[in-house]
N, C-alpha and C positions, 0 to 999 in steps of 0.2 A: 504494500500500500504506500502511495506517495503522499508526502506532505510538503507544502510549500513553506519555506521559512526555516529557521534554525531549530525550532523546537516542535515536538509533536504536541498539538493542542489537546486540552482535556476533552473527554467525551461530552457530546450533547446527549443527555441521558434522562430527559423528562419530556413527555409529550402530553398535549391537551387534546381531549376528544369530546365528541358529543355522545352521551350515553345511548346505547341501543334501546329501542322500544321493546319491552318484554313481550314474548309470544304467549298466546293463551296456553295455560297448562304448564308453563315452565316449572321445573322442579329439579331437585337434586343438586349434586356438586360435580364439577369437572375440574381437571387439572390441566394447566398449560405448562410445558417445560421445554427448554432447549436441551438438545442431546448431542454429544459427540463422543463416540468410542467408549460406551459405558457397558459393554457386554458382560463384564465381570459381575455386576451387581444389579443390572436393570430388571432381571426376572424377579428378584425379591421385592424390588420397589413396586413393580406393577402388581404382583400377587398380593402384597400387603395392602396397598391402597384400594384395590378392588374389593378386598375382604372387609374394608371399613366403609364401603358404600360409595366409592367414586363411580359415577355413571359413565364418564367418558374421559379419555386421555387424548389431549391435543399435543402431539409431539412435533417439535420443530427441529429437523435433523440438520445439524451443521456439518454435513459432509462426512458422516461416520464411515470409516473404512473397515470396521469390524462387524460383528453379527448383531449389534444392538437392535436394529430395526427388524431383522429376521426373528429374533427372540421375542420381541413384542408381538409380532404378527402371529407367532406360534401360540401365544398365550391369550391374546385378546381378539375377539371377533371384530368385524367391520362396524358393528353397532357400538363398539366400545373404544375404537381407536381410529384416529385421523393422523396421518403422517404428512407433514408438509416439508419439502426440501427448503433449507434455510441457510444457505451459505451467503452471508451478508456482510461484505466488507465494503462499506460505503463512506464517502466523505461529503459533507455539506460544503461545497466550495465557497458559498457566500460567507460562511462563518469560519471556513478552514478547520472544521471539526469532524472527526470521525463520528459516525452515528452508531449508537449502541444497538447491535442486532437483537439482543435479548429484550430490550425495551420495545423495539418495533414488533417482535414476535408476540409479546404480551398484549400490545395494542391491537394487533391483528386478531388475536383470540377474542378479546373483549368485543370488538366491533363485528366480527363475522360469526361468532358462535355464542357469545354471552347471552343473547336474548332467550336461549333455551333453558337457562339454569338459574336457580336461586342463588347459588354460590359458585365462584371460581377461585381456585387456589393457584398460586404462582410460586412454584418451588423447583429445586433442582433434584437430580436423581440420587444425590447423596443425602437428601433430607426426607424424613419420614414423619408424618403427622400421627401422633399416638393419642387416641381417645383415653382420657382419664376418667370421664363420666360417660356411662353407656358403652356401647360396643361399636358405634358408627360415628363418623365425623359430624353428621347432622345432629345426633343426640348430644355430642360434646359441645355443639354450638347453640344448643337450645337457650342457654342463659343470655346469649347476645343476639338472638335471632331477629330482634327489632332494630339492629344497628348495621350499617352497610359496609363497615371497614374494620377488619380485625387484624391486629398485628401480633405475631407469635415470635417471641425471642428465641434465638438459637440456643439450644442446649448442646454444647460442643463436646464431641468425643474425639480423642486423638488416637494414639497407637494402642492403648490398653495393654501395653507391655509386649505386643507382638513384634518380633524382629522381621518375620517374613509373612507373606500373605497366608492366613490360616484357611483350612478347609471348612466348608460349610457356610452358613448364613452370616452375613454381616451383622444381622440383628441379634444373633446369639453369641457372636465372638467378641463384640466390642461393648463393654459394660462399664467402663470408667469414663466419667465426664467431668468437666469443670464444675465446681460446686454451684456457682451462681452465674446465670447468663448476663445479668446486668452488672457491668463492671466498667470502671474508668480506664482499665488497662488497654493500651493501644491494640487494635486489631483483634480483639477477643470477643466481640459481640456484634450482632446485627439482627434484623428481623426479616421474616417473609410474611406475606399477606394473603388473607382470604377476604374476598369482597363480593358484594352484590354487583354483578357486572352491569346491570341496568341503571346503576347510580354513579358509575365511574366517570369522572371528568379529567383526571390526571393519572398518568401511568409512569412509574419508574420501576426499577428492579426491587427495591426494598420499601417503597412508600407509594401509596395511592391517595388520590383526592376524590371526594364524592360531591354530588350536586348540592346537597343541603349542608353538609358538615365540613366542606373543604378538606384540609389535611388532618382534621381531628380523627383519631382512631381509638379503638377500644382493645383492651386485653381480653383474654378468654373468659374473664369473670365480670366484665361490664364496666371496668374502670377506664375512663376516657382521658386522653391526653393529646397534645399537639406533637409536632415532630420532635421538639426538644424534650418535652415532658415524658415521652415514652422511654427515654434513656435513663430516667431516674429509677432508683430501686423500688419506689412505690408502685411502679407500673408492672413490675415482675409478677407473673402468675403462670402456673401450670396446673391450675385447679381442675380444669376440664379438658384441656387439650395441650399437649406438649410437642414441640417441634424438635426432633432429634436430628442433629447435623453431624454426620460421620465424616469429619473433616479431613483427617490425614490417612486413616486406616493404618496399616502396619508401617514400620520403618522402611521396609523395602518399597512399599507403595508410595510413601512420602518422597523417597528419592526419585521415583519415577515421575511424580507430580512436579517436582522441581525441575527435572530434566525437560519436561514438556514445555514449561514456561507458561506465561500468562496467555489466557484466551483472547485478551484484548490488547491493542497496541500499548506498549509501555516498556520501560527498562526492565530487563530480566533481573538485574541485581535488586531493584526495588521490590519486585514480586517475591523473590526468594527471601528477602529480609522480612516482608510482611507475613509470609507463610510460617517461617520459623519462629517469629515472635508470637504468632497466634498459638502454635503448638506448645511453646514454652509456657505461655500464660495458662493454657488449658491444664497442662500437666503439673503446674505449680501447686494447685490445690484441687485435688480430685476426690470424688466420691463414687462408690459403686452404685449404679442405677440399674436395677433389675426389672423396672416397670414394663419394659418392652417384652422381655421374656415371659413375665407373668401374664401379660395380655395375650401373647401368642398361645400359651398353654391353656389358659382359661377358655379361649374361644376355639381351640383346636385348629388354628391356622397353620396350614402346611406351606412351606416355602420351597424354593428350588432345591432339589436333591433330597428332600425329606419324604 
């Protein structure tokens, strides 16, 4: 990708939209995700989220060269899966800024598919939404069903002591996470969102705006805050729904993550520094979290290879 001038400019990473008009009978929850070469874990991701009530998966494929898409098509029928080719390396020449392909994918999902659903979640394939109340995502969202914009803080899992990639499910192998997701430590926290797509007016990767409430968002227990307020400890909650982010996986996989480099334009050294700082912060104060395993066992959820 070519940039004019001496420095690569920052991403243009927030878009304004007109909310779609809801279709009669819209219901349920869909996921929109960008994917590239996720074959190692994408089966567990799809099986788990289907088991907790996801109606449809909108997958934006960023040129995967592995079996990611074939695996999804082997698990999900056409009524559950839409795959859109999404190799998007674009620059806005008027602003001399690269465009964030993930933001554009999320915007495309809202505008083209959102009218069919009560909820849309925007997460990555290393992120899993774990119901803490009830057995489905919609049951876990019952307490905030009257609000259109939910922010879930990352619960960050690092290596859990694994030197090499362990056999079996990511959800059973990685059980050590950072104690608290809300922290002032650099690069140790962020959010992903579940929204009413028919209320969305602004789209970015980690924050959405809605028609009536602007950038105001709610945690899973109904406590509301603005962009800055949601980073305060009072906003933290995993009462009803917990977002598990399996960030580095094993040390072997962490090295591979660093070798691949950033998905977006930017200095490799800065990316490596950010990733390693995040892992150190996670592992500096860890607790064992078995909530996912208990949920799988209680509900008899079978993952790949089980």
